[in-house]
C-alpha positions as CSV (number, residue, x, y, z in Angstrom):
1,M,-2.7,30.1,11.3
2,A,-2.9,29.1,7.5
3,A,-6.5,27.8,6.2
4,F,-7.6,25.6,3.2
5,I,-10.5,27.3,0.9
6,M,-12.6,24.3,-0.3
7,L,-13.8,24.8,-3.3
8,T,-17.0,22.8,-4.6
9,S,-16.7,21.8,-8.6
10,S,-19.6,19.9,-10.7
11,I,-18.3,19.0,-13.9
12,H,-20.4,16.9,-16.7
13,V,-18.5,15.1,-19.3
14,T,-19.9,13.6,-22.3
15,S,-18.7,10.4,-24.2
16,G,-19.5,7.7,-26.5
17,G,-23.0,8.5,-25.3
18,Q,-22.4,8.6,-21.2
19,T,-22.1,11.6,-19.4
20,L,-20.3,11.2,-15.9
21,V,-21.0,13.8,-13.2
22,I,-17.9,14.7,-11.7
23,Q,-19.0,16.5,-8.1
24,G,-17.2,17.5,-4.7
25,K,-14.7,19.5,-2.7
26,R,-11.2,20.0,-4.9
27,V,-7.8,19.8,-3.2
28,P,-6.4,22.8,-1.9
29,V,-4.5,24.6,-4.5
30,N,-1.3,24.6,-2.6
31,F,-1.4,21.1,-1.2
32,C,1.9,19.4,-1.8
33,V,3.8,15.8,-0.7
34,S,6.6,15.6,1.2
35,Q,9.7,13.5,0.2
36,P,8.9,10.8,2.0
37,V,6.4,10.0,0.0
38,M,8.1,10.7,-3.4
39,E,10.5,8.1,-2.1
40,L,7.5,5.5,-1.3
41,Y,6.1,6.0,-4.5
42,N,9.5,5.6,-6.7
43,R,9.8,2.4,-4.6
44,I,6.5,1.2,-5.1
45,N,6.5,1.6,-9.2
46,E,10.2,0.3,-9.4
47,Y,9.1,-3.1,-7.3
48,R,6.0,-3.4,-10.1
49,Q,8.6,-2.9,-13.0
50,I,10.1,-5.8,-12.2
51,Y,6.6,-7.4,-13.1
52,D,6.6,-5.6,-15.8
53,L,3.8,-3.5,-14.7
54,P,2.8,-0.1,-15.8
55,P,4.0,2.6,-13.7
56,V,0.7,4.3,-11.2
57,H,0.0,7.8,-11.2
58,L,0.5,9.5,-8.2
59,S,-3.1,11.0,-7.8
60,K,-3.0,14.5,-6.4
61,S,-6.4,13.9,-4.5
62,L,-5.7,10.5,-3.1
63,C,-2.5,11.8,-1.8
64,Y,-4.9,14.6,-0.1
65,V,-7.6,12.1,1.4
66,A,-4.1,9.7,2.5
67,S,-2.5,12.7,4.0
68,L,-6.3,13.7,5.8
69,H,-6.6,10.3,7.2
70,A,-3.0,9.6,8.2
71,K,-3.3,12.8,10.2
72,D,-6.7,11.3,11.2
73,L,-5.2,8.5,12.4
74,S,-2.1,10.2,14.2
75,L,-4.4,13.4,16.0
76,H,-7.6,11.5,17.0
77,H,-7.4,7.7,16.9
78,P,-10.5,6.8,15.7
79,D,-9.4,2.8,15.7
80,K,-10.8,1.8,18.6
81,G,-13.1,-0.7,20.0
82,P,-14.6,-2.5,17.1
83,C,-12.9,0.2,14.3
84,N,-9.7,-1.1,12.8
85,F,-6.7,1.2,10.7
86,H,-9.7,2.2,7.7
87,S,-11.4,4.0,10.3
88,W,-12.3,7.9,10.3
89,S,-13.2,10.0,13.4
90,G,-15.8,12.4,14.0
91,Q,-13.3,15.4,14.4
92,S,-13.3,17.3,11.3
93,F,-15.5,17.9,8.6
94,W,-16.0,14.3,6.7
95,K,-18.4,12.1,8.1
96,P,-17.2,9.7,10.8
97,F,-17.1,6.1,9.9
98,C,-16.1,3.2,11.9
99,Y,-14.5,1.0,9.5
100,P,-15.9,-2.6,9.3
101,K,-19.1,-2.0,11.6
102,D,-20.3,0.8,9.4
103,E,-19.7,-0.7,6.1
104,N,-23.2,-2.0,4.1
105,K,-24.0,-2.0,0.8
106,K,-25.1,2.3,0.9
107,S,-22.3,3.6,3.1
108,S,-18.4,2.7,2.7
109,V,-15.4,3.8,3.7
110,W,-14.1,3.5,0.1
111,D,-16.2,6.6,-0.9
112,K,-14.1,8.8,1.4
113,P,-12.5,10.1,-1.9
114,R,-15.8,10.8,-3.7
115,E,-16.7,12.9,-0.4
116,L,-13.3,14.7,0.1
117,T,-12.5,15.3,-3.5
118,T,-13.8,15.3,-7.2
119,Y,-12.1,12.1,-7.5
120,P,-15.0,9.9,-9.6
121,S,-14.9,6.6,-7.9
122,R,-14.0,4.2,-5.1
123,A,-10.7,3.6,-3.9
124,Y,-9.3,0.9,-1.5
125,E,-6.6,1.6,1.6
126,I,-3.5,-0.2,2.9
127,V,-2.2,2.0,6.3
128,Y,1.2,0.3,8.3
129,W,1.9,1.5,12.1
130,E,4.6,1.6,14.2
131,N,5.7,3.3,18.0
132,A,8.3,5.1,16.3
133,P,8.6,7.2,13.6
134,L,8.6,5.8,10.4
135,V,11.3,4.8,7.9
136,T,9.9,4.2,4.0
137,D,11.9,1.6,3.5
138,T,10.6,-0.3,6.3
139,V,7.4,0.6,5.2
140,F,7.8,-0.6,1.4
141,M,9.5,-4.1,3.2
142,V,6.5,-4.5,5.4
143,W,3.6,-4.0,2.5
144,K,6.0,-6.0,-0.4
145,T,6.5,-9.0,2.2
146,E,2.9,-9.3,3.4
147,T,1.0,-11.4,1.2
148,Y,-2.2,-9.0,1.8
149,F,-0.7,-5.7,1.5
150,N,1.3,-7.2,-1.7
151,S,-1.6,-8.0,-3.5
152,F,-2.6,-4.4,-3.9
153,L,0.9,-3.5,-5.2
154,L,1.1,-6.2,-7.4
155,N,-2.5,-6.3,-8.8
156,S,-2.3,-9.9,-7.4
157,G,-5.3,-12.0,-5.8
158,K,-8.4,-10.1,-5.2
159,W,-7.2,-7.3,-7.4
160,Q,-5.7,-9.1,-10.4
161,G,-7.6,-8.3,-13.6
162,K,-8.2,-4.2,-12.2
163,P,-5.4,-2.6,-12.8
164,W,-4.3,0.7,-11.0
165,N,-4.7,4.6,-12.6
166,A,-4.3,6.2,-9.4
167,I,-2.7,5.8,-5.9
168,G,-2.3,8.3,-3.3
169,I,-0.1,8.3,-0.3
170,S,1.3,9.7,2.8
171,V,3.6,9.8,5.3
172,Y,2.5,11.3,8.5
173,E,4.7,10.7,12.4
174,N,4.0,6.8,12.8
175,Y,1.8,6.1,9.9
176,A,1.6,5.4,6.3
177,C,-1.4,5.4,4.0
178,A,-2.0,4.1,0.3
179,W,-5.2,4.6,-1.6
180,F,-5.4,2.8,-4.7
181,G,-8.0,3.4,-7.3
182,E,-9.0,1.9,-10.8
183,V,-9.7,5.4,-12.6
184,P,-7.5,8.4,-13.2
185,D,-8.1,11.5,-11.3
186,P,-9.2,14.5,-12.6
187,E,-6.9,16.5,-10.4
188,G,-4.1,15.0,-12.1
189,D,-0.7,14.4,-10.4
190,A,0.7,15.5,-7.3
191,W,4.1,17.5,-7.1
192,A,6.6,17.2,-4.2
193,C,6.9,20.1,-1.7
194,G,9.3,22.6,-3.1
195,S,9.2,21.8,-6.7
196,K,7.1,23.5,-9.2
197,P,3.9,22.5,-9.9
198,P,2.7,20.6,-13.2
199,V,1.4,22.6,-15.7
200,P,-1.6,21.0,-17.3
201,A,-3.0,21.5,-20.4
202,K,-6.3,23.0,-20.8
203,D,-8.3,20.0,-21.8
204,T,-6.3,18.0,-19.4
205,L,-9.5,17.5,-17.2
206,K,-11.7,16.6,-19.8
207,R,-8.7,13.8,-21.2
208,L,-8.7,11.9,-18.1
209,V,-12.5,11.9,-17.7
210,R,-13.0,10.3,-21.3
211,D,-10.0,7.9,-20.2
212,T,-11.9,6.8,-17.4
213,L,-14.9,6.2,-19.3
214,R,-13.4,4.2,-22.2
215,H,-12.0,2.3,-18.9
216,S,-13.4,-1.5,-20.1
217,V,-13.4,-4.9,-20.0
218,K,-10.7,-5.3,-22.7
219,D,-8.4,-2.7,-20.5
220,T,-8.9,-6.2,-17.6
221,L,-8.5,-8.7,-20.0
222,K,-5.6,-6.5,-21.4
223,H,-4.0,-6.3,-17.7
224,T,-4.9,-10.0,-16.9
225,A,-2.9,-11.0,-20.1
226,I,-0.1,-9.0,-18.9
227,I,0.0,-10.8,-15.3
228,K,-0.2,-14.1,-16.9
229,K,2.9,-13.2,-19.4
230,T,5.4,-12.3,-16.9
231,R,4.6,-15.4,-14.4
232,P,7.9,-17.1,-14.1
233,A,8.0,-20.7,-16.5
234,K,8.7,-24.1,-14.9
235,V,12.0,-24.6,-15.8
236,K,13.3,-28.5,-15.0
237,P,16.7,-27.8,-13.7
238,V,19.9,-29.2,-15.7
239,K,22.2,-32.1,-14.0
240,T,25.6,-31.7,-14.7
241,D,28.4,-33.7,-12.3
242,S,25.3,-34.3,-9.8
243,V,24.6,-30.6,-9.2
244,A,21.5,-29.2,-10.3
245,V,21.7,-25.7,-11.9
246,K,18.9,-23.3,-13.2
247,P,19.5,-21.6,-17.3
248,A,21.1,-18.8,-16.6
249,D,18.6,-17.0,-18.8
250,T,15.6,-18.2,-16.0
251,L,17.8,-16.6,-13.3
252,A,18.0,-13.3,-15.1
253,R,14.2,-12.9,-15.4
254,V,13.6,-14.0,-11.9
255,P,13.7,-11.3,-9.1
256,A,16.2,-11.8,-6.3
257,E,12.9,-12.3,-3.6
258,P,9.9,-12.4,-5.6
259,A,6.5,-11.4,-3.7
260,V,4.8,-14.4,-4.8
261,R,6.8,-17.9,-4.7
262,N,5.6,-20.5,-6.8
263,D,8.0,-23.3,-4.9
264,T,6.9,-26.3,-2.6
265,A,9.9,-25.0,-0.2
266,V,8.7,-24.8,3.7
267,K,8.3,-21.4,4.8
268,T,8.8,-19.7,8.1
269,Y,7.3,-17.3,9.7
270,Y,8.1,-14.7,11.9
271,I,6.6,-11.6,14.4
272,I,8.5,-8.9,14.5
273,V,8.1,-6.6,16.7
274,K,11.3,-4.2,16.1
275,T,13.2,-3.1,13.4
276,N,16.2,-0.8,12.0
277,L,18.1,-1.7,15.5
278,T,21.7,-2.2,15.3
279,M,23.3,-5.2,16.3
280,E,24.3,-4.6,20.1
281,T,20.9,-3.1,20.4
282,A,18.7,-6.0,19.0
283,A,20.5,-8.6,21.3
284,K,20.1,-6.8,24.7
285,L,16.5,-6.5,23.9
286,V,16.3,-10.2,22.5
287,N,17.6,-10.8,26.4
288,S,15.0,-8.9,27.9
289,L,12.1,-10.4,26.0
290,K,13.7,-14.4,27.0
291,E,12.9,-12.8,30.4
292,K,9.5,-11.6,29.7
293,D,7.2,-14.6,27.9
294,Y,9.2,-15.0,24.8
295,P,11.7,-17.8,25.2
296,G,11.9,-18.3,21.3
297,A,13.0,-14.2,20.9
298,K,15.7,-14.0,18.5
299,V,18.0,-11.3,15.9
300,I,16.9,-11.9,12.0
301,T,19.8,-10.8,9.7
302,K,18.5,-10.3,6.1
303,D,18.4,-7.6,3.4
304,D,21.0,-5.5,5.4
305,K,18.1,-5.2,7.6
306,I,18.3,-6.3,11.3
307,R,14.8,-7.6,13.1
308,V,13.7,-8.7,16.6
309,S,11.4,-12.1,16.4
310,V,9.4,-13.1,19.5
311,F,7.5,-16.6,17.8
312,E,8.5,-18.5,14.8
313,S,6.6,-21.3,13.0
314,S,5.8,-23.0,9.5
315,S,2.2,-22.7,10.2
316,K,0.9,-19.7,9.2
317,P,-2.8,-20.3,11.2
318,E,-0.2,-20.7,14.8
319,V,1.7,-17.9,14.4
320,M,-1.8,-15.9,13.2
321,A,-3.3,-16.8,16.2
322,K,0.1,-16.3,18.3
323,L,0.2,-12.4,16.7
324,K,-3.0,-11.7,17.8
325,E,-1.4,-12.2,21.3
326,V,1.6,-10.4,20.7
327,K,-0.1,-7.1,19.6
328,K,-1.8,-6.8,22.8
329,T,1.6,-6.0,24.4
330,Y,3.2,-4.8,20.7
331,R,1.0,-3.1,18.6
332,D,2.5,-2.7,15.6
333,A,3.7,-6.4,15.7
334,W,4.0,-7.8,12.2
335,L,4.4,-11.1,9.9
336,Y,7.7,-11.3,8.5
337,K,7.9,-14.7,5.6
338,N,11.2,-16.5,4.8
């Protein structure tokens, strides 16, 4: 049976009159990430590039934390009662945490990276679950489509002005976890299993920590300026023979599927209970659902995906209330906006 040896370290780095002490457990030397993790990581950075956002380093420490949490969720299911997906069980070497019940000023689940690794700051997590082995395309589509998850990917909403310098991802069985941090990882970048690990320079650790200490208001303002700069400008349509035509350069700059739309078109919200089906299987499922209290069940085909919806509405409060009811039967049900 393989065993991980957890090494404890304490590093003092001084920069600009400030001293930062990094202490905690080093990530096991044989830790690496799977191919699905690399696929999801690349999809996220490609998506950020559309909005002129810089790529985020794949953090070795945060990937390790994500891996521990995904396995804990799958094996021990700490998300019971008042505890949600961000909770940790008491079945291993970490401190148990019921989120949001245990959250307070002195104790935060977002401190898990500092507890489990040498990562020197808090990080924040998003989780996806499905009652079948995960497909990275589905995970990414959900994270990209839902406003809450999308705000992490694009540093928008609550996270605007807080650029990510580290991201950790894990895909295990039915769970996918991603952790986002504002400071660089002293452990450096993660690497894919089967490939050669990068050989860092001798001063890599100190350089990364010094970069952390230099993370300032100036960086935040610069990032905010980038966000504002990349927002599509409002362009009045030009009428030609009674047909409204947008300038070609505007069409080229705006992504085909912008995650955050500024138009006033009425949106429809769907509750999806199943995706990645064949048309035949989806049709059979819809017929079955219509006989089980879901008369509005239907097949939705878009983005080369086949999804099954059980409810739709243009009122988000209405569909969110319905989603809570549906989740009692279909735990992995999620909201799709079109």
